Steps between C-alpha positions, in 0.01 A plus 500: 500500500248725687432863402428587858753706698581416858442831672720401789805494253444861383704787652307681767407862436620749755232645717404858406674747725288732710649802327407361156147424620472852653622656174249299295219592731597868485516493119154348483369753756619805305417364155156661492639833604793480254260445211292794610813715540608423141154611373517825707844572359356475155225735594744744648703496176181583308415782734855645462466485124169684521665779699729563199186554286364741768198277579537615863134491598467138374833414666381623836170313477666170396783551753242543779325180396829317488607645835181373668576147367858518630391620844241222526749238391763621736249477786416147391870411487541637854203285615632196328844547644359526851318172446802318338737270681819653634715339225303703244466819710877520542595422138671775297268435207211627709692812606612556133144481365371737767785747429428483121130561560584792725726657236236453235235647719713808551559545124127457423402732776726769346325452164152516659579834651419386853 
């Protein structure tokens, strides 16, 4: 008896749907930004804790630095979105990450005093 499997006798896999492929592409596209967003949220939490200790000068300096990073990354996201295929540009994950970055930018801007 042979250990080899006749591939023609195996059930065929269904082709990946266009929607599933688009979702996978969008998840990959936003993964870099999502990772950065998580780090920024940790930074924001640290800044908020420092406001409770009245380290306001330090908070403003660090918030300004964080704000500059967020603004730069939002611009990079906008550039990347413009260059991306339509299936990524129109995906809700891309809109969601942009909205989350916008909200974070607003919160950090408030802490920076700008």
